[in-house]
N, C-alpha and C positions, 0 to 999 in steps of 0.2 A: 509870064509877065507879073510884073508887080504893078500896084494900083498907081503909084508915083511916076511910073514910065509911060503910061497911056496919053495919048496926043489925039486932038481931033483930026478925023480922017483915016485913023488905023482902022484897017479890017482885019476879019479872020484872028483876032486875038482870044486868047485863052487866060482865063484869071483863075486863082484859087482862092479861098478865103471864108470867112465866118459871116452869116448873114446876122445882122444887130437890128434889123427891123423889115418889115415888109408889108405889102398888101396886095390884092389881086393882080397888080400891074407893074408894080415896082419893088426892087430889093435894093436894102443898103448892105453892100459889102465891104468888109473890113479885113486888112492884111496888115502886117507890122508897118507898111509905109502910108496907109491912108483909107480913106473910105471913099466908095463909087457907088452911083447909083445906077441899077441896072433895070431896065425896060425889058418885060418879057411877057410872053404869051401862056396860057396854061398847056399847049402842045409843045412847048420847049422844056417842061418839066417831065423827066423820065419817072420818077419817085417822088412819094409827097415830101415836102420840106417844110420846115418852120424856123423860127427864130432860134438862134443857138447852134444850128447846124452848120457843117462844113460841107462846101460845094465846089464843084468846078464848074465854070461858064465856058462853052466851046464856042466858036464862031460869032463873035460879036465885033459890033461895028462902033465906032467911036464917034458921039455928035454932040455938039452943042445945042442946048435948047434955052431959051430965056437967060443966056450967060451961065449956064450950069452945065458943066460936062457929063454925059451919061454914055453908058453903053447899052447899045439894043442889041438883045440876042437875036440875030437872022432868023427867019423861018425854018432853016434847017439846023440851026444852033440847038445846044441842048444844054439844060441844067442837071447835074448829075450830083447826088449826095456822096460825099466822101469822109473819111474819117479825119480827126485832128492831125494823127500823124501822117497820113498821105498829104493833108496840104502843107504842113510843114517841110516835109520832104520834097515837094514840088518846088516851094518858094526858096528852098536852101539850092535846090539844083539851079534855078532861075538866076540867083544871085551869083553863081559859079561863072555861068555862061556870059 
C-alpha cells in the first residue's frame, strides 16, 4: 500500500518506504507518494534501524491524533529492514494491483 492511499480506520496495513526521521517512539516514513508518522514500540523492531534505512511495516492500524493521521504498529506488528530495491519492487507491485 502507498502512503497516499491510507485512511483512518484501516487495519492490518503493510507499508514500504524510507525512514527520514525517527525517535524512540515515532518514525517518519516516506515513499514516492508522501510521508507518514508511524508509532511503534521497540518490541516491533526485528533488527536495528536508523534514519535512511528502507523498511516494511506489517500489521499497522491507521488512526487520527490531534488532527494528524498516524499509523500505529500493532503489538503483533513488525518493522523489518529491507533494501531499497526491495522497497521499490513492492511499491511497483502495489501500483499495478
